[in-house]
C-alpha positions as CSV (number, residue, x, y, z in Angstrom):
1,X,130.6,103.1,80.3
2,X,128.0,105.0,82.4
3,X,124.5,103.5,82.2
4,X,122.0,105.9,80.6
5,X,119.1,106.7,82.9
6,X,115.6,105.5,81.9
7,X,114.3,109.0,82.3
8,X,116.1,112.3,83.1
9,X,114.7,115.8,83.7
10,X,116.9,118.8,83.1
11,X,115.9,122.0,84.9
12,X,112.2,121.5,84.3
13,X,110.0,124.4,85.6
14,X,106.3,125.1,85.9
15,X,104.5,128.4,86.5
16,X,100.8,129.1,87.2
17,X,99.6,130.5,83.9
18,X,96.9,132.7,85.6
19,X,98.8,134.0,88.7
20,X,102.3,133.8,87.3
21,X,103.8,132.3,90.5
22,X,106.3,129.5,90.3
23,X,104.9,126.0,91.1
24,X,108.1,124.1,90.4
25,X,111.5,125.7,90.5
26,X,114.1,124.5,87.9
27,X,114.5,120.8,88.9
28,X,116.7,118.0,87.6
29,X,116.4,114.3,88.4
30,X,117.6,111.1,86.8
31,X,115.9,107.7,87.3
32,X,117.8,104.6,86.5
33,X,116.8,100.9,86.6
34,X,116.3,99.8,90.2
35,X,115.9,103.3,91.6
36,X,113.2,103.6,94.3
37,X,112.7,107.2,95.2
38,X,110.3,108.7,97.8
39,X,109.3,112.4,97.8
40,X,107.7,114.0,100.9
41,X,106.7,117.5,101.7
42,X,103.8,119.7,102.8
43,X,100.6,120.0,100.7
44,X,101.0,122.6,98.0
45,X,104.7,122.2,97.8
46,X,104.7,121.0,94.2
47,X,105.0,117.2,94.5
48,X,102.1,116.4,92.2
49,X,103.1,119.1,89.8
50,X,106.6,117.5,89.6
51,X,105.2,114.0,89.0
52,X,102.8,115.2,86.3
53,X,105.6,117.0,84.5
54,X,107.8,113.9,84.7
55,X,104.9,112.0,83.0
56,X,104.6,114.9,80.4
57,X,100.9,115.3,81.3
58,X,101.5,119.0,81.9
59,X,103.6,121.3,79.7
60,X,107.1,122.4,80.7
61,X,107.7,126.1,81.0
62,X,111.4,125.5,80.9
63,X,113.9,122.6,80.7
64,X,113.5,119.3,78.9
65,X,113.2,115.6,79.6
66,X,115.2,112.7,78.0
67,X,114.1,109.1,77.7
68,X,116.9,106.6,77.4
69,X,119.3,109.5,76.6
70,X,117.1,111.1,73.9
71,X,114.7,114.1,74.1
72,X,111.1,113.1,74.0
73,X,109.6,114.2,70.7
74,X,106.0,114.5,69.5
75,X,106.5,111.2,67.7
76,X,107.6,109.4,70.8
77,X,105.4,111.0,73.5
78,X,102.7,108.3,73.3
79,X,105.3,105.5,73.9
80,X,106.9,107.7,76.6
81,X,103.6,108.0,78.5
82,X,103.0,104.3,78.2
83,X,106.3,103.6,79.9
84,X,106.4,106.5,82.4
85,X,103.1,105.8,84.1
86,X,101.4,108.3,86.5
87,X,99.1,106.8,89.2
88,X,96.7,109.3,90.7
89,X,95.6,109.2,94.3
90,X,92.0,108.8,93.3
91,X,92.0,107.1,89.9
92,X,89.0,106.9,87.6
93,X,87.2,103.5,87.7
94,X,84.7,102.6,85.0
95,X,81.3,100.9,85.4
96,X,81.3,97.1,85.1
97,X,83.6,94.6,86.6
98,X,87.2,94.8,87.7
99,X,88.1,92.8,84.5
100,X,86.3,95.3,82.4
101,X,88.5,98.0,83.9
102,X,91.6,96.0,83.3
103,X,90.6,95.3,79.7
104,X,89.9,98.9,78.9
105,X,93.5,100.0,78.0
106,X,93.6,97.4,75.3
107,X,90.8,99.1,73.4
108,X,93.1,102.2,73.0
109,X,95.3,102.6,69.9
110,X,98.5,102.9,72.0
111,X,98.1,99.3,73.2
112,X,96.8,97.5,70.1
113,X,100.1,95.5,70.0
114,X,99.4,93.7,73.3
115,X,96.6,91.5,74.6
116,X,94.9,91.2,78.0
117,X,96.2,88.3,80.0
118,X,93.6,87.2,82.6
119,X,96.0,84.8,84.4
120,X,98.6,87.5,84.8
121,X,96.0,90.0,86.1
122,X,94.8,87.4,88.7
123,X,98.4,86.9,89.8
124,X,98.7,90.7,90.4
125,X,95.5,90.6,92.4
126,X,96.7,87.7,94.5
127,X,100.0,89.5,95.2
128,X,97.8,92.3,96.5
129,X,96.0,90.0,98.9
130,X,92.8,89.6,96.9
131,X,91.2,86.3,95.8
132,X,91.1,84.6,92.4
133,X,87.5,86.0,92.0
134,X,88.6,89.6,92.3
135,X,88.4,90.2,88.6
136,X,84.7,89.3,88.7
137,X,83.8,91.9,91.3
138,X,81.6,94.8,90.3
139,X,83.4,98.2,90.3
140,X,80.5,99.7,92.2
141,X,81.1,97.3,95.1
142,X,84.8,98.0,95.5
143,X,86.2,99.7,98.6
144,X,88.6,102.6,98.1
145,X,91.6,100.3,98.6
146,X,90.2,97.8,96.1
147,X,89.6,100.5,93.5
148,X,93.2,101.7,93.9
149,X,94.5,98.1,93.6
150,X,92.4,97.8,90.4
151,X,93.9,101.0,89.0
152,X,97.4,99.8,89.9
153,X,97.0,96.4,88.2
154,X,95.6,98.2,85.2
155,X,98.9,100.0,84.8
156,X,101.3,97.2,85.9
157,X,99.9,94.7,83.4
158,X,101.1,97.1,80.6
159,X,104.7,96.7,81.8
160,X,105.8,100.4,82.2
161,X,109.4,101.2,83.0
162,X,108.7,103.8,85.7
163,X,105.8,104.2,88.1
164,X,105.1,107.7,89.4
165,X,102.8,107.2,92.4
166,X,101.0,110.3,93.6
167,X,100.0,109.4,97.2
168,X,98.2,106.2,96.1
169,X,97.4,105.2,99.7
170,X,96.7,108.5,101.3
171,X,93.0,107.8,102.0
172,X,93.2,104.1,102.5
173,X,93.2,101.8,105.6
174,X,96.6,100.3,106.7
175,X,95.7,96.9,105.3
176,X,95.0,98.2,101.8
177,X,98.0,100.5,102.0
178,X,100.4,97.7,102.8
179,X,98.8,95.6,100.0
180,X,99.6,98.3,97.5
181,X,103.1,98.8,98.8
182,X,103.7,95.0,98.5
183,X,102.3,94.9,95.0
184,X,104.6,97.7,93.8
185,X,107.7,96.3,95.5
186,X,107.1,92.8,94.1
187,X,106.7,94.3,90.6
188,X,109.9,96.3,91.0
189,X,111.8,93.2,92.1
190,X,110.4,90.7,89.6
191,X,112.0,89.9,86.2
192,X,115.0,91.5,84.6
193,X,113.2,94.5,83.1
194,X,114.4,98.0,83.7
195,X,112.1,99.4,86.4
196,X,112.1,102.4,88.8
197,X,109.6,104.2,90.9
198,X,108.9,107.6,92.4
199,X,106.4,107.5,95.4
200,X,105.0,110.7,96.8
201,X,103.8,110.3,100.4
202,X,102.9,112.3,103.5
203,X,104.0,109.4,105.7
204,X,107.8,109.3,106.5
205,X,107.5,105.7,107.7
206,X,106.0,104.7,104.4
207,X,108.6,106.7,102.4
208,X,111.2,104.7,104.2
209,X,109.6,101.4,103.4
210,X,109.1,102.0,99.7
211,X,112.3,103.7,98.8
212,X,116.1,103.6,99.1
213,X,116.4,107.3,98.3
214,X,114.4,110.1,100.0
215,X,113.8,113.6,98.5
216,X,111.9,116.4,100.0
217,X,109.8,119.1,98.3
218,X,109.2,122.6,99.7
219,X,108.0,125.6,97.9
220,X,108.7,124.0,94.6
221,X,112.2,123.1,95.5
222,X,113.3,119.5,95.3
223,X,116.2,118.6,97.6
224,X,118.1,115.7,99.1
225,X,120.2,115.3,102.2
226,X,123.8,115.7,101.3
227,X,124.8,112.4,102.9
228,X,122.7,110.4,100.4
229,X,122.9,112.7,97.4
230,X,124.2,111.1,94.3
231,X,125.2,112.2,90.8
232,X,121.7,111.7,89.5
233,X,120.3,114.6,91.6
234,X,120.7,118.2,90.9
235,X,119.3,120.5,93.6
236,X,117.4,123.7,92.8
237,X,118.0,126.6,95.0
238,X,115.2,129.1,95.3
239,X,113.0,131.0,97.7
240,X,109.7,131.5,95.9
241,X,106.6,130.0,97.5
242,X,104.3,127.9,95.3
243,X,101.1,128.8,97.1
């Protein structure tokens, strides 16, 4: 019996509502437990558009997405977004301490069934190379790398199934970048839960470190070298520019 992917996109497409040009050509992709995918490509090629659509943060102009083999409905979209987590390059950080930021999701209705675990959060911080007192730091005193680590821990503690990372280290120093890479890889490898990731990067060396499957995006077209293409990738063929 074939394993059902965690999430699968079928010919999803996105157009610019004002200008009418295509931002993402019809694209299909399946993500199964253990998949580590990297996506590289020039700025404006549609990488962020693709991730936001996978997270169902932006509407689909065509196609559909399935979660564990079933279409995502209005009734399940909140749970879907909880499990298919999108990490922005520059995430919003609240005033207060790091711990205040980590506790924030638990004040939302979608997470009323779980409780904040300080020890677990500290463990994530240590894995990212930060001290046991990291949670007591003021958000206003954090470096860019520490703010990104805070945002990542804020998501990881909620145990999503898929991480969609949109250039999370693009503006960070090498030490902070490697700390975030290590934290994500440790999270993917730990436990027996179903987990997968898609990491958008401009750095080919980083893409190689964080993935075992490399896709490229150009002019809204997602493609994969034939030598490594598997049954979970369907390639779009188009010529339209996304700019």
